[in-house]
N, C-alpha and C positions, 0 to 999 in steps of 0.2 A: 218462263222459267220455273223451277221447282226446287226448293232448298232439300237440301239433306245433308243430316249432321252425318261425319264422320270421325272416328278417333284414330290416331296412328301414332307409332312411337318415333316416326320420323318428322322431320319438318321442310319447311321450305318447298322445292319443286318437288322432292323426293315424297313428300306428305300430299303432295296434290295428284301424283302420278299415280299413287296408291291408292288413291278414290276414285279416280277415273278407272282404274283396272278393276277396283273390285265392283264397280256400277255396271262396266263391259262384260265382266264375267257372270255377273247374275242377269243377264241381258237387257238392262236397261239402256245400254248404250250399244253403238255398231260402228266399225269402223267408218272414219269420215265424220262423225258427229263433231261439232264443236260444243265445248262445254266451258260454263264461266265459273272458275275458283275463286270463293274469295277466302284469305286466312289472314293470321297474323304471325309478324317475326317473331313473336312472344305466345310459343304454344302454352295453354291450360290457362291462361290470362286473360278471362272476361276484359272485353273492350278495346283489345289488342289489334283488331282486325286494321290492315292497313296496305293490304297487298291484294289487287285482282288480275288475276290469269285468265287467257282464252286458250283454252288447249283443244288440239284435235286429235280425236280418239283415232289410236293406231289399231 
């Protein structure tokens, strides 16, 4: 795994998809890759990480 910082105006699933799409567009990911996303329900609050998502790149 490689941690990547990503800042988004969205939250929840939308922010996770924004991050995956950005990494795909930059060539770091390809269709079919699996991505582990950790994030918090409260954006911009240090220590609020409470969600892990496993997404498949489209």
